[in-house]
VMD Tcl script that builds the backbone (N, CA, C; Angstrom):
set m [mol new atoms 219]
animate dup $m
set s [atomselect $m all]
$s set {name element resname resid chain x y z} {
  {N N UNK 1 A 214.952 131.212 40.740}
  {CA C UNK 1 A 215.881 130.120 40.485}
  {C C UNK 1 A 215.795 129.116 41.632}
  {N N UNK 2 A 215.689 127.865 41.300}
  {CA C UNK 2 A 215.654 126.812 42.299}
  {C C UNK 2 A 217.084 126.427 42.659}
  {N N UNK 3 A 217.516 126.789 43.854}
  {CA C UNK 3 A 218.889 126.527 44.278}
  {C C UNK 3 A 219.008 125.283 45.146}
  {N N UNK 4 A 217.919 124.561 45.330}
  {CA C UNK 4 A 217.938 123.401 46.220}
  {C C UNK 4 A 218.866 122.291 45.757}
  {N N UNK 5 A 219.035 122.132 44.468}
  {CA C UNK 5 A 219.854 121.023 43.956}
  {C C UNK 5 A 221.189 121.468 43.384}
  {N N UNK 6 A 221.496 122.734 43.553}
  {CA C UNK 6 A 222.760 123.259 43.034}
  {C C UNK 6 A 223.874 122.994 44.044}
  {N N UNK 7 A 225.090 122.788 43.557}
  {CA C UNK 7 A 226.226 122.655 44.467}
  {C C UNK 7 A 226.413 123.949 45.270}
  {N N UNK 8 A 226.948 123.818 46.462}
  {CA C UNK 8 A 227.136 124.937 47.385}
  {C C UNK 8 A 227.830 126.118 46.727}
  {N N UNK 9 A 228.887 125.854 45.996}
  {CA C UNK 9 A 229.646 126.920 45.355}
  {C C UNK 9 A 228.790 127.694 44.357}
  {N N UNK 10 A 227.967 126.999 43.593}
  {CA C UNK 10 A 227.103 127.661 42.613}
  {C C UNK 10 A 226.027 128.494 43.295}
  {N N UNK 11 A 225.478 127.993 44.379}
  {CA C UNK 11 A 224.466 128.736 45.132}
  {C C UNK 11 A 225.074 130.042 45.653}
  {N N UNK 12 A 226.247 129.949 46.251}
  {CA C UNK 12 A 226.912 131.137 46.791}
  {C C UNK 12 A 227.239 132.125 45.678}
  {N N UNK 13 A 227.724 131.635 44.559}
  {CA C UNK 13 A 228.077 132.520 43.438}
  {C C UNK 13 A 226.822 133.219 42.890}
  {N N UNK 14 A 225.732 132.475 42.754}
  {CA C UNK 14 A 224.479 133.036 42.253}
  {C C UNK 14 A 223.992 134.167 43.161}
  {N N UNK 15 A 223.922 133.902 44.464}
  {CA C UNK 15 A 223.391 134.912 45.389}
  {C C UNK 15 A 224.343 136.087 45.564}
  {N N UNK 16 A 225.639 135.857 45.493}
  {CA C UNK 16 A 226.603 136.958 45.586}
  {C C UNK 16 A 226.459 137.880 44.382}
  {N N UNK 17 A 226.360 137.301 43.202}
  {CA C UNK 17 A 226.195 138.100 41.979}
  {C C UNK 17 A 224.874 138.856 42.025}
  {N N UNK 18 A 223.812 138.183 42.413}
  {CA C UNK 18 A 222.499 138.815 42.510}
  {C C UNK 18 A 222.512 139.957 43.522}
  {N N UNK 19 A 223.106 139.717 44.676}
  {CA C UNK 19 A 223.173 140.748 45.715}
  {C C UNK 19 A 223.933 141.976 45.264}
  {N N UNK 20 A 225.082 141.776 44.643}
  {CA C UNK 20 A 225.883 142.907 44.154}
  {C C UNK 20 A 225.123 143.665 43.072}
  {N N UNK 21 A 224.460 142.948 42.181}
  {CA C UNK 21 A 223.699 143.598 41.118}
  {C C UNK 21 A 222.553 144.427 41.694}
  {N N UNK 22 A 221.874 143.907 42.695}
  {CA C UNK 22 A 220.769 144.641 43.315}
  {C C UNK 22 A 221.284 145.924 43.976}
  {N N UNK 23 A 222.389 145.831 44.681}
  {CA C UNK 23 A 222.924 147.007 45.369}
  {C C UNK 23 A 223.418 148.079 44.412}
  {N N UNK 24 A 223.782 147.699 43.191}
  {CA C UNK 24 A 224.273 148.660 42.205}
  {C C UNK 24 A 223.275 148.879 41.059}
  {N N UNK 25 A 222.047 148.411 41.197}
  {CA C UNK 25 A 221.083 148.396 40.093}
  {C C UNK 25 A 220.715 149.776 39.554}
  {N N UNK 26 A 220.291 150.673 40.384}
  {CA C UNK 26 A 219.778 151.941 39.888}
  {C C UNK 26 A 220.834 153.029 39.842}
  {N N UNK 27 A 221.649 153.087 40.848}
  {CA C UNK 27 A 222.722 154.077 40.892}
  {C C UNK 27 A 223.778 153.574 41.862}
  {N N UNK 28 A 224.898 154.203 41.853}
  {CA C UNK 28 A 225.972 153.820 42.769}
  {C C UNK 28 A 225.699 154.451 44.128}
  {N N UNK 29 A 225.022 153.713 44.978}
  {CA C UNK 29 A 224.662 154.238 46.294}
  {C C UNK 29 A 225.886 154.427 47.200}
  {N N UNK 30 A 227.032 153.967 46.754}
  {CA C UNK 30 A 228.261 154.096 47.547}
  {C C UNK 30 A 229.157 155.223 47.029}
  {N N UNK 31 A 228.671 155.951 46.028}
  {CA C UNK 31 A 229.396 157.100 45.458}
  {C C UNK 31 A 230.830 156.760 45.059}
  {N N UNK 32 A 231.016 155.610 44.467}
  {CA C UNK 32 A 232.329 155.222 43.963}
  {C C UNK 32 A 233.302 154.705 45.014}
  {N N UNK 33 A 232.860 154.564 46.259}
  {CA C UNK 33 A 233.777 154.124 47.318}
  {C C UNK 33 A 233.840 152.609 47.459}
  {N N UNK 34 A 232.909 151.899 46.822}
  {CA C UNK 34 A 232.856 150.437 46.934}
  {C C UNK 34 A 232.963 149.828 45.545}
  {N N UNK 35 A 233.817 148.834 45.401}
  {CA C UNK 35 A 233.977 148.109 44.148}
  {C C UNK 35 A 232.907 147.018 44.053}
  {N N UNK 36 A 232.131 147.050 42.970}
  {CA C UNK 36 A 231.101 146.031 42.768}
  {C C UNK 36 A 231.731 144.641 42.698}
  {N N UNK 37 A 232.864 144.524 42.017}
  {CA C UNK 37 A 233.530 143.236 41.866}
  {C C UNK 37 A 234.037 142.707 43.211}
  {N N UNK 38 A 234.642 143.596 44.001}
  {CA C UNK 38 A 235.112 143.185 45.332}
  {C C UNK 38 A 233.937 142.797 46.221}
  {N N UNK 39 A 232.847 143.561 46.121}
  {CA C UNK 39 A 231.666 143.255 46.929}
  {C C UNK 39 A 231.120 141.883 46.574}
  {N N UNK 40 A 231.053 141.590 45.291}
  {CA C UNK 40 A 230.565 140.279 44.864}
  {C C UNK 40 A 231.456 139.165 45.425}
  {N N UNK 41 A 232.765 139.361 45.381}
  {CA C UNK 41 A 233.699 138.372 45.921}
  {C C UNK 41 A 233.518 138.206 47.425}
  {N N UNK 42 A 233.392 139.314 48.134}
  {CA C UNK 42 A 233.233 139.245 49.589}
  {C C UNK 42 A 231.894 138.638 49.994}
  {N N UNK 43 A 230.842 138.948 49.244}
  {CA C UNK 43 A 229.547 138.319 49.507}
  {C C UNK 43 A 229.628 136.816 49.269}
  {N N UNK 44 A 230.286 136.434 48.181}
  {CA C UNK 44 A 230.462 135.015 47.860}
  {C C UNK 44 A 231.166 134.286 49.005}
  {N N UNK 45 A 232.267 134.852 49.473}
  {CA C UNK 45 A 233.025 134.208 50.553}
  {C C UNK 45 A 232.201 134.097 51.830}
  {N N UNK 46 A 231.422 135.135 52.143}
  {CA C UNK 46 A 230.580 135.076 53.338}
  {C C UNK 46 A 229.483 134.035 53.182}
  {N N UNK 47 A 228.913 133.946 51.996}
  {CA C UNK 47 A 227.842 132.970 51.767}
  {C C UNK 47 A 228.351 131.541 51.817}
  {N N UNK 48 A 229.560 131.320 51.332}
  {CA C UNK 48 A 230.154 129.978 51.434}
  {C C UNK 48 A 230.241 129.579 52.906}
  {N N UNK 49 A 230.737 130.475 53.732}
  {CA C UNK 49 A 230.845 130.202 55.171}
  {C C UNK 49 A 229.454 129.911 55.746}
  {N N UNK 50 A 228.483 130.763 55.422}
  {CA C UNK 50 A 227.138 130.572 55.965}
  {C C UNK 50 A 226.502 129.267 55.482}
  {N N UNK 51 A 226.716 128.925 54.225}
  {CA C UNK 51 A 226.160 127.676 53.710}
  {C C UNK 51 A 226.771 126.463 54.401}
  {N N UNK 52 A 228.069 126.513 54.606}
  {CA C UNK 52 A 228.744 125.364 55.210}
  {C C UNK 52 A 228.527 125.271 56.715}
  {N N UNK 53 A 228.523 126.415 57.388}
  {CA C UNK 53 A 228.425 126.402 58.850}
  {C C UNK 53 A 226.994 126.530 59.371}
  {N N UNK 54 A 226.150 127.254 58.639}
  {CA C UNK 54 A 224.800 127.533 59.126}
  {C C UNK 54 A 223.704 126.959 58.246}
  {N N UNK 55 A 224.096 126.359 57.119}
  {CA C UNK 55 A 223.158 125.774 56.159}
  {C C UNK 55 A 222.155 126.797 55.625}
  {N N UNK 56 A 222.638 128.029 55.377}
  {CA C UNK 56 A 221.789 129.067 54.801}
  {C C UNK 56 A 222.626 129.976 53.912}
  {N N UNK 57 A 221.988 130.508 52.866}
  {CA C UNK 57 A 222.665 131.482 52.020}
  {C C UNK 57 A 222.347 132.903 52.474}
  {N N UNK 58 A 221.553 133.035 53.505}
  {CA C UNK 58 A 221.237 134.352 54.053}
  {C C UNK 58 A 222.463 134.931 54.750}
  {N N UNK 59 A 222.570 136.262 54.682}
  {CA C UNK 59 A 223.612 136.930 55.447}
  {C C UNK 59 A 222.945 137.978 56.319}
  {N N UNK 60 A 223.532 138.223 57.462}
  {CA C UNK 60 A 222.971 139.200 58.389}
  {C C UNK 60 A 223.343 140.611 57.940}
  {N N UNK 61 A 222.671 141.596 58.508}
  {CA C UNK 61 A 223.001 142.994 58.221}
  {C C UNK 61 A 224.443 143.280 58.614}
  {N N UNK 62 A 224.879 142.720 59.733}
  {CA C UNK 62 A 226.263 142.905 60.185}
  {C C UNK 62 A 227.250 142.308 59.183}
  {N N UNK 63 A 226.948 141.127 58.667}
  {CA C UNK 63 A 227.810 140.497 57.677}
  {C C UNK 63 A 227.841 141.308 56.383}
  {N N UNK 64 A 226.690 141.835 55.978}
  {CA C UNK 64 A 226.632 142.661 54.774}
  {C C UNK 64 A 227.486 143.909 54.951}
  {N N UNK 65 A 227.360 144.570 56.083}
  {CA C UNK 65 A 228.151 145.765 56.341}
  {C C UNK 65 A 229.648 145.455 56.330}
  {N N UNK 66 A 230.011 144.300 56.877}
  {CA C UNK 66 A 231.415 143.885 56.866}
  {C C UNK 66 A 231.894 143.665 55.431}
  {N N UNK 67 A 231.082 143.023 54.601}
  {CA C UNK 67 A 231.434 142.803 53.190}
  {C C UNK 67 A 231.603 144.141 52.471}
  {N N UNK 68 A 230.735 145.090 52.767}
  {CA C UNK 68 A 230.835 146.426 52.149}
  {C C UNK 68 A 232.136 147.093 52.571}
  {N N UNK 69 A 232.463 147.035 53.858}
  {CA C UNK 69 A 233.702 147.645 54.351}
  {C C UNK 69 A 234.933 147.037 53.675}
  {N N UNK 70 A 234.925 145.715 53.513}
  {CA C UNK 70 A 236.047 145.038 52.856}
  {C C UNK 70 A 236.155 145.387 51.377}
  {N N UNK 71 A 235.081 145.887 50.804}
  {CA C UNK 71 A 235.015 146.145 49.367}
  {C C UNK 71 A 235.313 147.592 49.003}
  {N N UNK 72 A 235.638 148.402 49.985}
  {CA C UNK 72 A 235.925 149.810 49.691}
  {C C UNK 72 A 237.225 149.939 48.928}
  {N N UNK 73 A 237.235 150.886 47.991}
  {CA C UNK 73 A 238.407 151.133 47.143}
  {C C UNK 73 A 239.540 151.747 47.934}
}
mol reanalyze $m
mol bondsrecalc $m
mol representation Tube
mol addrep $m
C-alpha cells in the first residue's frame, strides 16, 4: 500500500491494524493476556505520535513492548 499521500490518521490506522493482525496471525502468542483490539488502539496512538513528532510510522521495540503492556486484559 502506498501511504505517501494518505492523511496521517489513515496511515497510522492502516499500520496499527496491520501490526495487530500480524502479531495475532497464526496463534495467540500472548496466551489470551493481550487484547487484539486494545493493541491496535495503542499501536495507532503511538504511531500518531511518531508520525507527528518524528515523521515516521515506525515504532521502536521499546514502544511496541509498551503498547503490549497497555493492552493486557
